[in-house]
C-alpha positions in Angstrom: -30.8 2.0 1.8 -27.9 2.7 -0.6 -25.9 5.9 -0.2 -24.1 7.3 -3.2 -20.8 8.7 -2.1 -19.6 9.7 -5.6 -17.1 12.6 -5.5 -16.4 11.9 -1.8 -13.0 10.7 -0.5 -12.7 8.4 2.5 -9.5 7.6 4.4 -9.6 4.3 6.2 -6.8 3.8 8.7 -6.0 0.1 9.5 -8.0 -0.8 6.3 -6.0 -3.9 5.4 -7.7 -6.3 7.8 -10.8 -6.8 9.9 -13.3 -4.1 10.4 -11.3 -1.5 8.5 -11.2 -3.8 5.4 -15.0 -4.2 5.6 -15.5 -0.4 5.9 -13.2 0.2 2.9 -15.3 -2.3 0.9 -18.6 -0.7 1.9 -17.3 2.8 1.1 -16.0 1.6 -2.3 -19.3 -0.1 -3.0 -21.0 3.3 -2.3 -18.8 4.9 -5.0 -16.5 6.7 -2.7 -12.8 7.1 -3.5 -11.1 5.1 -0.8 -7.6 5.5 0.6 -6.5 2.6 2.8 -3.5 2.9 5.2 -1.6 0.0 6.8 1.7 -0.8 8.3 1.8 -4.3 6.8 2.7 -4.5 3.1 1.6 -8.1 2.7 -1.9 -7.5 4.3 -2.5 -4.4 2.3 -1.5 -6.0 -1.0 -3.9 -8.9 -0.3 -6.7 -6.5 0.6 -6.1 -4.4 -2.5 -6.4 -7.5 -4.8 -9.5 -8.7 -2.9 -11.3 -5.4 -3.0 -10.5 -4.7 -6.6 -12.2 -8.1 -7.4 -15.2 -7.5 -5.2 -16.0 -3.9 -6.1 -19.5 -3.7 -7.7 -18.3 -1.9 -10.8 -14.7 -2.9 -10.7 -13.6 0.7 -11.0 -10.2 1.8 -9.7 -11.4 3.8 -6.8 -9.2 2.3 -4.1 -5.8 3.6 -3.3 -3.1 2.4 -0.9 -0.9 4.3 1.5 1.6 2.2 3.3 2.6 3.7 6.7 6.1 3.1 8.0 7.5 4.8 11.0 10.5 3.9 13.0 10.7 5.2 16.5 14.1 6.4 17.8 15.2 7.1 21.3 
């Protein structure tokens, strides 16, 4: 069963690796606009390249939001 998520926006936290990466790909393949967050710039850049190559229609529907937070005492 294929679900069409056109005009839907998905935010995937931890989307640069593992399960999050798989979820981001599945959502993108279902035509959703996907926003991926990560704390690791290297991982997220690799994921972005990989997902853009693997997307069914090669549309630019994947966006990246790098999260950086420094804790202070």
